[in-house]
C-alpha positions as CSV (number, residue, x, y, z in Angstrom):
1,M,-52.1,13.6,5.5
2,K,-50.2,16.8,6.2
3,S,-46.9,15.0,6.3
4,A,-47.5,13.2,3.0
5,R,-48.3,16.6,1.4
6,S,-45.1,18.1,2.9
7,V,-43.0,15.3,1.5
8,I,-44.5,15.8,-2.0
9,M,-44.0,19.6,-1.8
10,I,-40.3,19.1,-0.7
11,A,-39.8,16.7,-3.6
12,L,-41.4,19.1,-6.1
13,I,-39.2,22.0,-4.9
14,G,-36.1,19.8,-5.2
15,L,-37.1,18.9,-8.7
16,V,-37.7,22.5,-9.7
17,V,-34.4,23.6,-8.2
18,S,-32.4,20.8,-9.9
19,L,-33.9,21.2,-13.4
20,P,-31.6,24.2,-14.4
21,I,-28.6,22.3,-13.1
22,L,-29.6,19.2,-15.1
23,A,-30.1,21.3,-18.2
24,Q,-26.6,22.8,-18.0
25,T,-25.0,19.4,-17.8
26,E,-27.2,17.6,-20.3
27,G,-25.0,16.0,-23.0
28,K,-21.8,16.5,-20.9
29,E,-20.0,13.9,-18.9
30,T,-20.0,14.9,-15.3
31,A,-17.5,12.3,-14.1
32,Q,-14.2,11.4,-15.8
33,A,-12.7,7.9,-15.6
34,P,-9.4,7.8,-13.7
35,V,-6.2,7.4,-15.6
36,F,-4.6,4.0,-15.1
37,G,-1.1,2.6,-15.7
38,P,2.3,4.1,-15.2
39,P,2.4,7.9,-15.0
40,A,4.4,9.5,-17.8
41,E,6.7,11.0,-15.1
42,M,8.2,7.6,-14.4
43,S,10.3,8.2,-17.5
44,Q,12.3,10.6,-15.3
45,V,13.7,7.7,-13.3
46,A,14.4,5.4,-16.3
47,K,18.2,5.9,-15.9
48,F,17.9,4.3,-12.4
49,I,17.0,0.9,-13.9
50,G,19.9,-1.6,-13.6
51,T,22.5,-3.0,-11.1
52,W,24.7,-0.5,-9.4
53,K,27.7,-0.5,-7.0
54,Y,27.3,2.0,-4.2
55,H,30.2,3.5,-2.4
56,G,29.4,5.8,0.4
57,E,30.1,7.2,3.8
58,M,27.9,7.8,6.9
59,R,27.9,9.4,10.3
60,M,25.3,9.6,12.9
61,D,26.3,13.0,14.2
62,P,27.6,16.1,12.4
63,T,30.8,16.0,14.5
64,A,31.4,12.3,14.1
65,E,34.0,10.8,11.7
66,W,32.8,9.4,8.4
67,T,32.7,5.6,8.1
68,M,32.9,4.0,4.6
69,H,30.6,1.3,3.2
70,D,30.0,-0.4,-0.1
71,A,26.8,-2.0,-1.3
72,T,24.9,-3.4,-4.3
73,A,21.7,-1.7,-5.5
74,V,19.3,-3.2,-8.0
75,F,16.7,-0.9,-9.5
76,G,13.7,-2.2,-11.5
77,L,10.2,-1.3,-12.4
78,V,7.4,-3.1,-10.6
79,C,3.6,-2.9,-10.7
80,G,3.5,-2.8,-14.5
81,G,6.0,0.0,-14.6
82,A,4.1,2.3,-12.2
83,V,6.7,2.0,-9.4
84,L,10.5,1.9,-9.2
85,Q,11.9,-0.6,-6.7
86,E,15.4,-0.5,-5.2
87,D,16.9,-3.6,-3.5
88,Y,19.9,-2.5,-1.5
89,S,22.4,-4.8,0.3
90,G,25.8,-4.5,1.8
91,P,27.7,-4.3,5.1
92,M,27.3,-1.3,7.3
93,M,28.5,-0.7,10.8
94,G,29.6,-4.4,11.0
95,M,26.2,-5.8,10.0
96,E,24.7,-6.8,6.6
97,M,22.1,-4.2,5.7
98,K,19.1,-5.2,3.6
99,G,17.0,-2.3,2.3
100,L,14.0,-1.8,0.1
101,C,12.9,1.5,-1.5
102,L,9.8,2.1,-3.6
103,I,9.6,5.3,-5.6
104,G,6.5,6.5,-7.5
105,Y,4.7,9.6,-8.8
106,D,1.3,10.5,-7.4
107,R,-0.8,11.9,-10.2
108,E,-3.3,13.6,-7.8
109,T,-0.8,15.3,-5.5
110,K,1.7,15.9,-8.4
111,K,4.5,14.8,-6.0
112,W,7.0,12.0,-6.0
113,Q,6.7,9.5,-3.1
114,A,9.3,7.2,-1.6
115,V,9.0,4.5,1.0
116,W,12.2,3.1,2.6
117,T,12.5,0.1,4.9
118,D,15.5,-1.9,6.1
119,N,16.5,-4.6,8.6
120,F,18.2,-1.9,10.8
121,G,15.2,0.4,11.5
122,A,12.5,-2.2,10.8
123,R,10.0,0.6,10.0
124,L,8.5,2.2,6.9
125,S,9.9,5.7,6.3
126,I,7.6,7.7,4.0
127,Y,8.9,10.7,2.0
128,E,7.5,13.1,-0.6
129,G,9.0,15.6,-2.9
130,D,9.8,16.8,-6.4
131,F,12.0,15.9,-9.4
132,A,13.3,19.2,-10.7
133,D,16.5,20.5,-12.2
134,G,17.8,17.0,-12.6
135,K,17.4,16.2,-8.8
136,L,14.9,13.9,-7.1
137,V,14.4,15.3,-3.6
138,T,12.1,13.7,-1.1
139,S,11.7,14.5,2.6
140,G,9.7,13.3,5.6
141,K,9.8,12.6,9.3
142,D,11.5,9.7,11.0
143,L,12.0,8.7,14.6
144,M,15.5,8.4,16.3
145,Q,15.3,6.9,19.7
146,G,11.8,8.3,20.3
147,A,12.6,11.8,19.0
148,T,11.2,13.2,15.7
149,M,14.0,13.6,13.1
150,F,13.5,15.2,9.7
151,T,15.1,13.4,6.8
152,R,15.8,14.7,3.2
153,T,17.2,12.5,0.4
154,T,18.5,13.7,-2.9
155,F,19.5,11.8,-6.1
156,F,21.5,14.1,-8.3
157,E,24.0,14.2,-11.2
158,I,22.1,11.4,-12.7
159,T,23.6,9.9,-15.9
160,D,23.4,6.5,-17.6
161,K,26.6,5.4,-15.8
162,S,26.5,7.1,-12.4
163,M,24.5,9.1,-9.9
164,K,25.1,10.7,-6.5
165,W,22.9,10.5,-3.4
166,T,22.8,12.3,-0.1
167,M,20.7,11.9,3.1
168,E,20.4,15.0,5.3
169,N,18.9,15.0,8.8
170,S,17.7,17.6,11.2
171,M,16.2,17.5,14.7
172,D,14.4,20.8,14.3
173,G,13.7,21.0,10.6
174,Q,16.0,24.1,10.3
175,N,19.5,23.0,10.9
176,W,20.5,20.2,8.5
177,F,23.6,18.0,8.3
178,I,24.6,15.3,5.8
179,S,24.4,12.0,7.5
180,M,25.1,9.8,4.4
181,Q,26.5,10.4,1.0
182,G,27.7,8.3,-1.9
183,T,28.0,7.5,-5.5
184,Y,26.2,4.8,-7.5
185,T,28.1,3.4,-10.5
186,K,26.2,1.2,-13.0
187,Q,27.6,-2.3,-13.5
């Protein structure tokens, strides 16, 4: 009997405590429906859409010689315009490289996100960053032969006809070197 009385007392106390809170929120929506569809920020990458020729150079070490390579990159919107997809293909280091990049804007974190994968590394590299001052800069961590390597990519000088791109790497997150750089020219 005492336990039933205790449960009733606890329920009444809970009701009395919650009444002022309910009165304050009465007539107001307490939960907001999420926003769906492409973020407005996707308009910042509209110039990327199309077929591009890429001419670039790469080096695996800051003291190494640059090696040239050419590729084709096709950018288009997927997922109803919510994500930008790049399909990249071309010879590199004597092999045919096939790469895929997905770029999107996260409304909740207010950050750009990029995921890169290719047939060389066979892993998903995940980057995050900002689009400011005409530059899309994303960065993250990768692995290079078991060691953590920091990677930063930048699209810049973006026009309707061309854009430039760099990839920088660092083993300590402090000392960076450009490992790849190139120019995209729209076809």
